[in-house]
PAFIPA-354161 format. One record per residue (C-alpha): residue number from 1; residue in three letters; x, y, z. Coordinates in Angstrom, 2 decimals, decimal comma. Layout:
BEGIN
- NUM	ALA	X	Y	Z
...
***
This chain:
BEGIN
- 1	MET	79,96	58,75	-18,56
- 2	SER	78,19	55,80	-20,12
- 3	LYS	74,84	55,92	-21,91
- 4	ARG	73,65	52,46	-21,04
- 5	VAL	70,37	51,06	-19,78
- 6	ARG	70,61	47,77	-17,93
- 7	LYS	67,31	45,96	-17,44
- 8	MET	66,50	43,37	-14,78
- 9	PHE	63,89	42,27	-12,23
- 10	LEU	63,85	42,77	-8,46
- 11	GLY	61,06	40,24	-7,96
- 12	GLY	59,56	37,30	-9,80
- 13	ASN	56,62	34,92	-10,10
- 14	THR	58,32	31,64	-9,24
- 15	GLY	57,71	28,07	-8,18
- 16	CYS	58,23	29,36	-4,63
- 17	GLY	55,56	32,06	-4,99
- 18	PHE	56,43	35,74	-5,40
- 19	TYR	60,15	35,98	-4,66
- 20	SER	61,71	39,33	-3,85
- 21	PHE	65,24	40,72	-4,06
- 22	TYR	64,07	44,24	-3,27
- 23	GLU	66,75	44,70	-0,65
- 24	GLN	69,25	44,33	-3,53
- 25	LEU	68,03	47,43	-5,35
- 26	ASN	71,42	49,07	-5,18
- 27	SER	74,93	47,69	-5,09
- 28	GLY	76,24	49,90	-2,30
- 29	GLU	75,34	51,65	0,93
- 30	ASN	73,83	55,05	1,69
- 31	VAL	71,99	55,31	-1,60
- 32	ARG	69,54	58,19	-1,77
- 33	THR	66,25	56,33	-2,24
- 34	TYR	62,84	57,71	-3,14
- 35	VAL	60,08	55,28	-2,16
- 36	LEU	56,87	55,82	-4,15
- 37	LYS	53,61	54,86	-2,48
- 38	GLY	50,19	54,72	-4,12
- 39	GLY	47,65	52,43	-5,72
- 40	PRO	47,59	51,01	-9,27
- 41	GLY	47,32	53,61	-12,01
- 42	THR	48,62	56,46	-9,85
- 43	GLY	51,68	57,09	-12,02
- 44	LYS	54,51	55,43	-10,06
- 45	SER	56,03	53,67	-13,08
- 46	SER	55,76	56,76	-15,32
- 47	PHE	57,31	58,86	-12,53
- 48	MET	60,35	56,57	-12,32
- 49	ARG	60,67	56,03	-16,07
- 50	TYR	60,74	59,80	-16,66
- 51	ILE	63,54	60,32	-14,13
- 52	GLY	65,53	57,44	-15,60
- 53	GLN	65,06	58,75	-19,15
- 54	GLN	66,14	62,25	-18,16
- 55	MET	69,31	60,97	-16,50
- 56	TRP	70,08	58,63	-19,41
- 57	GLU	69,78	61,54	-21,83
- 58	ARG	72,35	63,35	-19,70
- 59	GLY	74,81	60,49	-20,15
- 60	TYR	74,32	58,46	-16,98
- 61	GLU	74,11	54,67	-16,85
- 62	VAL	70,64	53,70	-15,67
- 63	GLU	69,33	50,45	-14,23
- 64	GLU	65,67	49,72	-14,88
- 65	PHE	63,88	47,16	-12,73
- 66	HIS	60,88	45,82	-14,62
- 67	CYS	57,72	44,40	-13,10
- 68	SER	57,30	40,63	-13,50
- 69	SER	53,51	41,01	-13,57
- 70	ASP	53,51	43,78	-16,18
- 71	CYS	56,55	44,01	-18,44
- 72	ASN	55,70	47,56	-19,50
- 73	SER	55,78	48,78	-15,90
- 74	LEU	58,78	49,59	-13,72
- 75	ASP	59,36	48,60	-10,11
- 76	GLY	62,42	50,79	-9,74
- 77	VAL	65,19	52,88	-11,29
- 78	HIS	68,79	53,18	-10,11
- 79	ILE	71,52	55,63	-11,19
- 80	PRO	74,64	53,87	-9,84
- 81	SER	77,21	56,62	-10,36
- 82	LEU	75,09	59,10	-8,37
- 83	GLY	73,91	56,69	-5,69
- 84	VAL	70,26	57,52	-6,38
- 85	ALA	67,31	55,14	-6,67
- 86	LEU	63,54	55,31	-7,00
- 87	VAL	61,41	52,30	-6,13
- 88	ASP	57,77	51,26	-5,96
- 89	GLY	57,03	50,74	-2,29
- 90	THR	53,55	49,19	-2,58
- 91	ALA	52,56	45,53	-2,18
- 92	PRO	53,86	42,95	-2,92
- 93	HIS	57,18	44,80	-2,78
- 94	VAL	56,73	46,78	0,41
- 95	ILE	59,71	48,88	1,39
- 96	ASP	59,74	50,85	4,61
- 97	PRO	62,42	53,55	4,83
- 98	GLN	64,93	52,98	7,60
- 99	HIS	66,20	56,57	7,57
- 100	PRO	63,25	58,71	6,38
- 101	GLY	64,21	62,22	5,36
- 102	ILE	67,94	61,47	5,53
- 103	ILE	68,82	59,00	2,78
- 104	GLN	65,28	57,79	2,07
- 105	SER	62,21	59,82	1,20
- 106	VAL	58,62	58,65	0,82
- 107	ILE	56,61	60,13	-2,04
- 108	GLU	52,92	59,64	-1,25
- 109	LEU	50,99	59,74	-4,51
- 110	SER	47,82	59,25	-2,47
- 111	ALA	48,10	62,97	-1,77
- 112	TYR	47,17	63,57	-5,41
- 113	TRP	43,95	61,54	-5,69
- 114	ASN	40,30	62,34	-5,07
- 115	ASP	39,75	60,34	-1,93
- 116	ALA	36,02	61,06	-1,76
- 117	VAL	35,34	59,47	-5,14
- 118	LEU	37,66	56,53	-4,53
- 119	ARG	35,81	55,71	-1,31
- 120	THR	32,65	55,10	-3,35
- 121	LYS	34,52	52,46	-5,36
- 122	ARG	35,95	50,67	-2,34
- 123	GLU	33,87	47,49	-2,74
- 124	GLU	34,72	47,20	-6,44
- 125	MET	38,40	47,51	-5,60
- 126	ARG	38,18	45,00	-2,77
- 127	GLN	36,53	42,39	-5,00
- 128	ALA	39,00	42,97	-7,83
- 129	VAL	42,02	42,71	-5,52
- 130	HIS	40,59	39,51	-4,02
- 131	HIS	40,07	37,93	-7,45
- 132	LYS	43,56	38,95	-8,55
- 133	SER	45,10	37,32	-5,46
- 134	ILE	43,19	34,08	-6,19
- 135	LEU	44,59	33,98	-9,73
- 136	PHE	48,14	34,57	-8,51
- 137	ARG	47,86	31,82	-5,89
- 138	ARG	46,65	29,38	-8,54
- 139	ALA	49,46	30,47	-10,88
- 140	TYR	52,05	29,87	-8,17
- 141	GLY	50,56	26,42	-7,62
- 142	TYR	51,12	25,52	-11,27
- 143	LEU	54,64	26,96	-11,21
- 144	ALA	55,37	24,84	-8,13
- 145	LEU	54,18	21,79	-10,09
- 146	ALA	56,40	22,74	-13,03
- 147	LYS	59,36	23,07	-10,65
- 148	GLN	58,56	19,65	-9,18
- 149	ILE	58,29	18,06	-12,64
- 150	ARG	61,68	19,46	-13,60
- 151	ALA	63,08	17,90	-10,43
- 152	GLU	61,55	14,57	-11,53
- 153	ILE	63,29	14,81	-14,90
- 154	GLU	66,58	15,48	-13,15
- 155	ALA	65,94	12,52	-10,86
- 156	TYR	65,89	10,19	-13,89
- 157	VAL	69,29	11,54	-14,92
- 158	GLU	70,60	11,13	-11,37
- 159	GLU	69,26	7,64	-10,69
- 160	THR	70,25	6,14	-14,05
- 161	GLY	73,80	7,42	-13,70
- 162	ALA	73,47	9,05	-17,11
- 163	LEU	75,49	12,10	-16,05
- 164	ASP	79,27	11,92	-15,79
- 165	LYS	79,52	14,00	-12,62
- 166	ALA	83,26	13,52	-12,27
- 167	GLY	83,77	14,78	-15,81
- 168	LEU	81,50	17,75	-15,18
- 169	ASN	83,43	18,62	-12,01
- 170	ARG	86,70	18,45	-13,96
- 171	LEU	85,17	20,75	-16,56
- 172	ALA	84,14	23,23	-13,85
- 173	LEU	87,64	23,15	-12,34
- 174	GLN	89,28	23,69	-15,73
- 175	LEU	86,94	26,57	-16,51
- 176	THR	87,72	28,38	-13,25
- 177	GLN	91,45	27,91	-13,84
- 178	ASP	91,08	29,37	-17,34
- 179	LEU	89,05	32,35	-16,09
- 180	PHE	91,24	33,05	-13,03
- 181	PRO	94,70	31,90	-14,20
- 182	ASN	96,83	33,68	-11,61
- 183	GLY	94,61	32,99	-8,59
- 184	ILE	95,46	36,42	-7,17
- 185	SER	93,07	37,82	-4,58
- 186	THR	91,90	41,43	-4,63
- 187	GLY	92,48	41,56	-0,89
- 188	ARG	88,95	42,77	-0,31
- 189	PRO	85,96	40,93	1,16
- 190	PRO	83,64	39,61	-1,58
- 191	ARG	80,35	41,40	-2,26
- 192	GLU	77,30	40,04	-4,04
- 193	ARG	74,14	41,44	-5,50
- 194	HIS	71,25	39,06	-6,22
- 195	LEU	68,65	39,76	-8,91
- 196	PHE	66,66	38,19	-11,76
- 197	ALA	67,70	38,62	-15,39
- 198	SER	64,42	37,11	-16,57
- 199	ALA	60,92	36,62	-15,22
- 200	ILE	57,73	34,65	-15,80
- 201	THR	55,27	37,29	-16,96
- 202	PRO	51,83	37,59	-18,59
- 203	GLU	53,68	37,49	-21,95
- 204	GLY	55,65	34,37	-21,04
- 205	VAL	59,31	34,34	-20,03
- 206	VAL	60,84	37,78	-20,62
- 207	ASN	64,63	37,86	-20,69
- 208	HIS	66,75	41,00	-20,23
- 209	LEU	70,09	39,18	-20,08
- 210	PRO	71,40	40,79	-23,33
- 211	THR	71,33	44,24	-21,67
- 212	LEU	73,43	42,88	-18,79
- 213	VAL	76,17	41,05	-20,73
- 214	ASP	76,55	43,81	-23,31
- 215	GLY	80,04	45,20	-22,96
- 216	MET	81,42	42,11	-21,21
- 217	HIS	84,51	41,07	-23,20
- 218	ARG	84,75	37,57	-21,66
- 219	ARG	81,50	35,65	-22,00
- 220	VAL	80,96	31,97	-21,34
- 221	TRP	77,67	30,28	-22,26
- 222	VAL	76,85	27,04	-20,46
- 223	ARG	74,56	24,98	-22,65
- 224	GLY	72,66	22,32	-20,70
- 225	ALA	71,11	19,04	-21,76
- 226	ASN	67,62	18,11	-20,61
- 227	GLY	67,76	17,13	-16,96
- 228	VAL	71,22	18,61	-16,36
- 229	ASN	71,47	21,46	-13,86
- 230	CYS	73,95	24,01	-15,25
- 231	SER	74,20	25,66	-11,84
- 232	LEU	77,03	23,28	-10,90
- 233	ILE	79,41	24,99	-13,32
- 234	ILE	78,11	28,50	-12,71
- 235	ASN	78,35	28,04	-8,93
- 236	ALA	81,98	26,97	-9,31
- 237	VAL	82,78	30,24	-11,08
- 238	LEU	80,92	32,22	-8,42
- 239	GLN	82,84	30,53	-5,62
- 240	ALA	86,15	31,19	-7,39
- 241	ALA	85,27	34,87	-7,73
- 242	GLN	84,24	35,07	-4,07
- 243	LEU	87,49	33,48	-2,93
- 244	ARG	89,38	36,20	-4,79
- 245	GLY	87,28	39,02	-3,32
- 246	TYR	85,49	40,17	-6,47
- 247	TYR	82,15	41,95	-6,53
- 248	THR	79,67	39,70	-8,34
- 249	GLU	76,19	40,09	-9,75
- 250	VAL	74,27	36,86	-9,22
- 251	TYR	71,17	36,26	-11,33
- 252	HIS	68,70	33,60	-10,26
- 253	CYS	66,49	31,13	-12,11
- 254	PRO	62,99	32,57	-12,75
- 255	LEU	61,29	29,26	-11,86
- 256	ASP	63,50	28,19	-8,96
- 257	PRO	65,08	31,22	-7,26
- 258	LYS	67,33	28,96	-5,19
- 259	ARG	69,27	28,20	-8,37
- 260	ILE	71,82	30,49	-9,98
- 261	ASP	71,60	31,01	-13,74
- 262	HIS	74,20	33,72	-14,41
- 263	VAL	77,21	35,33	-12,77
- 264	ILE	78,67	38,66	-13,90
- 265	ILE	81,97	40,02	-12,60
- 266	PRO	82,04	43,67	-13,73
- 267	GLN	85,62	44,32	-12,64
- 268	LEU	86,86	41,60	-15,00
- 269	GLY	84,33	42,27	-17,78
- 270	MET	83,29	38,64	-17,37
- 271	ALA	79,94	36,87	-17,63
- 272	VAL	79,21	33,16	-17,20
- 273	CYS	75,62	32,43	-18,18
- 274	ASN	73,14	29,63	-18,54
- 275	ALA	72,33	29,25	-22,25
- 276	SER	69,66	26,59	-21,80
- 277	GLU	65,92	27,08	-22,19
- 278	PRO	64,42	29,72	-21,84
- 279	TYR	67,53	31,72	-22,77
- 280	ASP	68,43	32,47	-26,37
- 281	LEU	72,08	32,06	-27,22
- 282	VAL	73,40	35,03	-29,21
- 283	LEU	77,11	34,62	-29,72
- 284	GLY	79,61	37,44	-30,02
- 285	ASN	83,25	37,46	-31,05
- 286	GLY	85,39	35,47	-28,63
- 287	ASP	82,45	33,93	-26,75
- 288	ARG	83,00	30,46	-25,35
- 289	ILE	80,43	27,67	-25,24
- 290	VAL	80,51	24,94	-22,59
- 291	ASN	78,37	21,93	-23,51
- 292	THR	77,10	19,75	-20,69
- 293	GLU	75,55	17,46	-23,35
- 294	ASP	79,02	15,96	-23,76
- 295	TYR	78,72	14,51	-20,24
- 296	LEU	75,29	12,93	-20,64
- 297	ASP	74,88	9,30	-21,75
- 298	GLU	71,52	9,35	-23,52
- 299	SER	71,52	5,53	-23,88
- 300	ARG	70,96	5,17	-20,15
- 301	LEU	67,83	7,28	-20,40
- 302	ALA	66,46	5,40	-23,44
- 303	PRO	64,42	2,84	-21,40
- 304	PHE	62,53	5,78	-19,84
- 305	SER	62,06	7,89	-22,98
- 306	SER	58,24	7,69	-22,90
- 307	ASP	58,18	8,66	-19,22
- 308	LEU	60,45	11,63	-19,91
- 309	GLU	58,34	12,74	-22,87
- 310	ARG	55,23	12,76	-20,67
- 311	LEU	57,07	14,73	-18,01
- 312	HIS	58,24	17,30	-20,55
- 313	SER	54,70	17,63	-21,89
- 314	SER	53,32	18,06	-18,36
- 315	TYR	55,98	20,64	-17,60
- 316	GLN	55,00	22,73	-20,62
- 317	GLU	51,32	22,42	-19,70
- 318	MET	51,84	23,57	-16,10
- 319	PHE	53,96	26,46	-17,32
- 320	ALA	51,36	27,53	-19,87
- 321	ARG	48,53	27,38	-17,32
- 322	ALA	50,52	29,52	-14,88
- 323	ILE	51,23	32,16	-17,53
- 324	ASP	47,54	32,25	-18,51
- 325	LEU	46,56	32,87	-14,89
- 326	ILE	49,16	35,62	-14,54
- 327	ARG	47,82	37,18	-17,74
- 328	ARG	44,27	37,15	-16,31
- 329	ALA	45,55	38,69	-13,08
- 330	LYS	47,13	41,48	-15,11
- 331	GLU	43,77	42,15	-16,80
- 332	ILE	42,20	42,66	-13,38
- 333	HIS	45,09	44,90	-12,38
- 334	VAL	44,46	47,03	-15,48
- 335	TYR	40,80	47,29	-14,45
- 336	ILE	41,82	48,47	-10,98
- 337	GLU	44,03	51,10	-12,62
- 338	THR	40,98	52,45	-14,48
- 339	LEU	39,36	53,12	-11,09
- 340	TYR	42,31	55,15	-9,81
- 341	THR	43,59	56,98	-12,88
- 342	PRO	40,62	59,36	-13,49
- 343	GLN	40,82	60,49	-9,88
- 344	MET	44,48	61,54	-10,02
- 345	ASP	45,83	65,09	-10,15
- 346	PHE	48,60	64,37	-12,64
- 347	ASN	49,52	68,05	-12,90
- 348	GLY	50,37	67,96	-9,21
- 349	ILE	52,35	64,76	-9,69
- 350	GLU	54,24	66,36	-12,58
- 351	ARG	55,27	69,28	-10,35
- 352	ARG	56,50	66,83	-7,71
- 353	ARG	58,38	64,84	-10,35
- 354	GLN	60,16	67,96	-11,60
- 355	GLN	61,09	68,79	-8,02
- 356	ILE	62,65	65,34	-7,54
- 357	LEU	64,48	65,60	-10,87
- 358	GLU	65,96	68,94	-9,81
- 359	GLU	67,11	67,42	-6,49
- 360	ILE	68,89	64,65	-8,39
- 361	LEU	70,45	67,08	-10,88
- 362	GLU	71,67	69,23	-7,98
- 363	LEU	73,27	66,14	-6,48
- 364	ALA	74,92	65,43	-9,86
- 365	ARG	76,27	68,98	-10,06
- 366	SER	77,75	68,73	-6,58
- 367	ASN	79,61	65,47	-7,37
***
């Protein structure tokens, strides 16, 4: 068994608002899922982290799903080889079990709080939640502007004819031929799993891609020029994998979730990833770099250099304002947690957590 922790995001703060892939928690069917319900500060993240840590220490690969609004908090944990998952089922990532008591169980942490005391703080909580929602709405407005500005930059590239599209298409075709030389199909229908490798958080853009590509022996990094959408090449690889029936992990852009930034094909040990901003390029032995800069004629953009500089500056400003608002929203969330935490019976929660751990270990022993 592998001792590996893969980190990713199920949801993100994007230019389209909060965007969720919560239905993609697991990569298969009939996964035993524990849905944790309860307010902020009730111990959901610690509950899941403990289970994940215990299983990792026993040699199991663990997937951690981090919270885009608080990088130190978890939204979920998945143990793929056992078909077990735990997930935060409170807003904005509401999950209602379809088969309660059979393959999904609800863990109500509200059973462990002092309801009488919390009722006296109801107005404080209501005001705090309202203020937090205002900050998030404003943040999403700025992210939408940043997304629109990036589209404007790309429009300059498109309308000036600065991008050699035919050359880029030939590059994409050549890359897929190199990666899938025999063209043989697996004979199975393709499966996909959609997630985020990075997210826009109170600390800026947090990227967990290194934990996902670790162990992949064929890695291709697509380096993009300003105004060039690398998704064209990455989509070509995805389509080639789908045609051959491979299972693929598809990771979306944190600003524009309609775009694909990375594709991982576990069966082939292959990863094709966007290496443009905000991703850091850390090369390993045998890694391949694809440069889209080679297909961009900068001289055609020269007459509009001042316009593009202003757009880039505006983009950075909108992004920074959004992150500041998300940071302020987190501060309010932390305050709300201080209202709940003192009223929790954490000894009772610990007993419940040990019970769940024993259920999972019993499942592991029976496999």
